[in-house]
C-alpha positions as a printed NumPy array, in Angstrom:
array([[-44.269, -35.376, -20.944],
       [-41.513, -35.542, -17.99 ],
       [-38.233, -35.623, -19.374],
       [-35.21 , -37.584, -17.69 ],
       [-31.319, -36.081, -17.672],
       [-28.788, -37.919, -15.89 ],
       [-26.68 , -36.097, -13.763],
       [-23.388, -37.238, -15.656],
       [-25.546, -36.182, -19.257],
       [-26.049, -32.934, -17.823],
       [-22.523, -32.115, -16.531],
       [-21.141, -33.195, -19.974],
       [-23.488, -30.539, -21.088],
       [-22.274, -27.968, -18.713],
       [-18.71 , -28.337, -19.356],
       [-19.335, -27.584, -23.258],
       [-20.91 , -24.523, -22.581],
       [-18.579, -23.739, -20.031],
       [-16.021, -23.646, -22.151],
       [-18.005, -22.244, -24.801],
       [-18.507, -19.271, -22.687],
       [-14.815, -18.819, -21.908],
       [-14.362, -18.749, -25.738],
       [-16.917, -15.764, -26.035],
       [-19.929, -18.161, -27.342],
       [-22.619, -16.71 , -24.831],
       [-25.469, -18.496, -26.44 ],
       [-24.937, -21.896, -26.786],
       [-27.683, -24.644, -26.638],
       [-27.32 , -28.318, -25.341],
       [-28.935, -30.906, -27.145],
       [-30.126, -33.721, -26.065],
       [-31.509, -37.28 , -27.341],
       [-34.406, -39.408, -26.88 ],
       [-33.245, -42.623, -25.699],
       [-36.024, -44.236, -24.077],
       [-39.874, -43.029, -23.913],
       [-43.055, -43.959, -23.146],
       [-46.58 , -42.296, -22.162],
       [-45.306, -40.906, -18.76 ],
       [-41.082, -39.831, -19.503],
       [-38.593, -39.936, -21.899],
       [-34.676, -40.589, -20.741],
       [-32.485, -37.777, -22.677],
       [-28.933, -38.521, -22.875],
       [-26.078, -35.342, -24.232],
       [-25.253, -35.156, -27.567],
       [-23.806, -31.766, -28.7  ],
       [-24.376, -28.345, -28.765],
       [-25.867, -25.597, -31.284],
       [-23.198, -22.978, -31.191],
       [-24.091, -19.549, -31.419],
       [-22.143, -16.243, -31.1  ],
       [-25.904, -14.319, -30.993],
       [-29.114, -14.754, -30.368],
       [-30.492, -12.787, -33.77 ],
       [-27.669, -13.243, -36.284],
       [-28.011, -16.416, -38.044],
       [-24.859, -15.578, -39.713],
       [-22.979, -16.444, -36.192],
       [-24.913, -19.556, -35.788],
       [-22.741, -22.527, -36.395],
       [-25.118, -25.139, -36.481],
       [-24.582, -28.45 , -34.662],
       [-21.647, -30.82 , -34.732],
       [-19.125, -28.946, -35.762],
       [-17.408, -28.588, -32.434],
       [-16.219, -24.318, -33.217],
       [-16.131, -23.507, -29.781],
       [-13.598, -26.007, -29.135],
       [-11.097, -25.097, -32.124],
       [-11.971, -20.688, -32.152],
       [-12.892, -18.355, -29.649],
       [-14.971, -15.383, -30.489],
       [-13.854, -12.052, -30.792],
       [-14.737,  -8.349, -31.545],
       [-17.37 , -10.501, -34.507],
       [-14.864, -12.831, -35.761],
       [-13.87 , -16.825, -35.235],
       [-10.062, -16.386, -34.121],
       [ -8.258, -19.882, -33.805],
       [ -6.85 , -21.541, -30.632],
       [ -3.152, -22.135, -30.607],
       [ -3.902, -25.413, -31.033],
       [ -5.949, -24.65 , -33.972],
       [ -3.56 , -22.998, -35.574],
       [ -1.138, -24.786, -35.276],
       [ -2.982, -27.14 , -36.747],
       [ -3.716, -25.111, -39.636],
       [ -0.457, -23.847, -40.307],
       [  0.817, -27.483, -40.246],
       [ -1.916, -29.196, -42.095],
       [ -1.98 , -31.597, -44.072],
       [  1.125, -32.943, -42.116],
       [ -0.53 , -32.31 , -38.474],
       [ -3.562, -34.638, -39.583],
       [ -1.497, -37.405, -41.732],
       [ -1.932, -41.26 , -41.003],
       [  0.666, -41.279, -43.845],
       [  3.287, -40.022, -44.984],
       [  6.471, -39.945, -47.28 ],
       [  8.042, -39.57 , -50.512],
       [  7.28 , -39.827, -53.975],
       [ 10.091, -39.035, -56.561],
       [ 11.498, -36.792, -54.078],
       [  8.208, -34.975, -53.765],
       [  6.591, -34.975, -49.634],
       [  3.226, -36.697, -50.026],
       [  0.458, -37.607, -47.263],
       [ -3.096, -39.018, -46.452],
       [ -5.498, -37.518, -44.383],
       [ -9.468, -38.965, -43.238],
       [-11.565, -37.586, -45.17 ],
       [-13.604, -37.336, -42.077],
       [-17.753, -37.816, -42.636],
       [-17.309, -38.769, -45.983],
       [-16.05 , -42.05 , -45.447],
       [-12.262, -42.03 , -48.049],
       [ -9.153, -40.604, -47.675],
       [ -6.974, -37.416, -49.104],
       [ -4.364, -36.801, -50.472],
       [ -1.788, -34.209, -50.676],
       [  1.603, -33.375, -52.275],
       [  4.224, -30.546, -51.751],
       [  6.344, -29.03 , -54.436],
       [  9.112, -26.699, -52.916],
       [  8.227, -23.844, -54.861],
       [  4.932, -22.773, -56.796],
       [  5.664, -24.763, -59.901],
       [  2.759, -22.224, -62.034],
       [  2.071, -18.905, -62.453],
       [ -2.059, -20.261, -61.535],
       [ -2.654, -19.224, -57.757],
       [ -5.15 , -21.671, -56.875],
       [ -5.873, -24.906, -58.83 ],
       [ -7.458, -23.613, -62.494],
       [ -5.723, -22.526, -65.444],
       [ -3.737, -25.42 , -66.548],
       [ -3.995, -27.479, -63.304],
       [ -7.612, -28.198, -64.338],
       [ -6.457, -30.395, -66.4  ],
       [ -4.325, -32.582, -63.761],
       [ -5.419, -36.365, -63.657],
       [ -6.005, -36.952, -60.476],
       [ -9.611, -38.411, -59.202],
       [-11.723, -35.656, -59.087],
       [ -9.164, -32.998, -59.601],
       [ -7.172, -30.771, -57.809],
       [ -9.417, -29.271, -54.977],
       [ -6.661, -27.787, -52.411],
       [ -3.46 , -25.283, -53.085],
       [ -2.218, -23.682, -50.231],
       [  0.754, -21.957, -49.806],
       [  2.332, -23.701, -46.5  ],
       [  5.565, -23.919, -44.382],
       [  6.119, -26.725, -45.786],
       [  5.966, -25.717, -49.602],
       [  3.105, -25.089, -51.978],
       [  0.455, -27.708, -51.547],
       [ -1.886, -29.292, -53.489],
       [ -4.479, -32.033, -52.817],
       [ -7.407, -33.727, -53.789],
       [-10.605, -35.537, -51.976],
       [-12.354, -38.106, -52.606],
       [-15.96 , -36.942, -51.518],
       [-17.106, -36.844, -55.635],
       [-20.346, -38.692, -56.578],
       [-18.235, -41.446, -58.119],
       [-15.942, -41.531, -55.566],
       [-17.216, -45.1  , -54.089],
       [-16.555, -46.696, -56.998],
       [-12.814, -46.266, -56.77 ],
       [-10.907, -47.845, -53.562],
       [-11.064, -44.401, -51.752],
       [-10.183, -46.348, -48.535],
       [ -6.826, -47.904, -49.646],
       [ -3.884, -46.072, -48.899],
       [ -1.974, -47.186, -51.337],
       [ -4.718, -46.539, -54.089],
       [ -4.314, -42.398, -52.842],
       [ -0.24 , -42.736, -52.683],
       [ -1.033, -43.512, -56.445],
       [ -3.172, -41.111, -57.192],
       [ -0.36 , -38.523, -55.455],
       [  2.227, -40.212, -57.896],
       [ -0.549, -39.199, -60.678],
       [ -1.679, -35.229, -59.865],
       [  2.2  , -34.794, -59.107],
       [  3.208, -35.985, -62.661],
       [  0.489, -33.998, -63.754],
       [  1.649, -30.793, -62.106],
       [  5.314, -31.148, -63.453],
       [  3.794, -31.374, -66.647],
       [  1.384, -28.274, -66.476],
       [  4.78 , -26.486, -65.041],
       [  6.236, -27.245, -68.585],
       [  3.518, -26.023, -70.958],
       [  1.24 , -23.338, -69.26 ],
       [  3.16 , -20.413, -70.843],
       [  2.284, -22.028, -73.853],
       [ -1.324, -22.846, -72.757],
       [ -1.853, -19.313, -71.542],
       [ -0.41 , -17.895, -74.902],
       [ -2.952, -19.845, -76.731],
       [ -4.898, -18.015, -78.837],
       [ -7.868, -20.785, -79.678],
       [ -9.325, -23.555, -77.617],
       [ -7.905, -26.035, -80.108],
       [ -4.87 , -25.094, -79.532],
       [ -5.021, -24.681, -75.663],
       [ -7.077, -28.088, -75.566],
       [ -3.23 , -29.437, -77.34 ],
       [ -1.368, -28.615, -73.863],
       [ -4.409, -29.391, -71.844],
       [ -4.37 , -32.853, -73.331],
       [ -0.315, -33.129, -72.454],
       [ -1.194, -32.979, -68.594],
       [ -4.233, -35.32 , -68.857],
       [ -2.265, -37.681, -70.85 ],
       [  0.876, -38.451, -67.824],
       [ -2.017, -40.919, -66.803],
       [ -1.173, -43.108, -68.51 ],
       [ -3.962, -45.35 , -67.338],
       [ -6.256, -43.17 , -68.242],
       [ -8.116, -43.391, -65.001],
       [ -8.549, -39.868, -64.548],
       [ -9.665, -38.152, -67.569],
       [-12.595, -35.875, -66.65 ],
       [-13.311, -34.025, -63.493],
       [-15.838, -31.16 , -62.469],
       [-13.721, -28.121, -63.547],
       [-12.836, -30.012, -66.84 ],
       [-17.155, -30.569, -67.687],
       [-17.595, -26.366, -66.386],
       [-15.013, -25.651, -69.146],
       [-16.224, -27.799, -71.849],
       [-20.036, -26.622, -70.965],
       [-19.143, -23.053, -71.184],
       [-16.539, -23.178, -73.763],
       [-13.457, -22.241, -72.271],
       [-10.481, -24.603, -71.824]])
């Protein structure tokens, strides 16, 4: 079987491979898709790369479609972000926002959810509102779609976010920016209440007492739209509120 590849398709692949080599990825493989086929030949078009830093170490193989070599260097056995990538990371989510504004004085951003098809929402607090470093503890009960799934201290402040890549997300208007903004508002209210009751929650000696403070956070969602998320489910199953 002969494979036919046009010069244009080959140049696309070589351009990506050359760029990857400049970034320290020395074993990338170009992937071509079959577009036409008969018993004599197959026409192939360039798809993407299988990005590898090593031919033998699978942990240094980043698969396909991730554009790793376009966003990072490979140096001393580690991925190092390019200047542009670092700037994007440092300014995330603002760097990727399709909408931004303020809700009750708090900054919010809406970003594209990428391959999952929905939208994601983020809010910023000027300083960390709770002692919890991540989004566990009392923040588990913040009533936003799917629960908080992002927490990071940035130049923009303490950022919290949620995504719409959950099993039930398609049951909601997860591509509607107004709905996402409303979820951001609920997240702000929930976090503010969490900050108010966190000390009592942490000092509580029984699950029954902790549940009282968790409910105060959950009940900031007066529409009772987000009474459950994965984190809550795990806490209930393990008996640890």
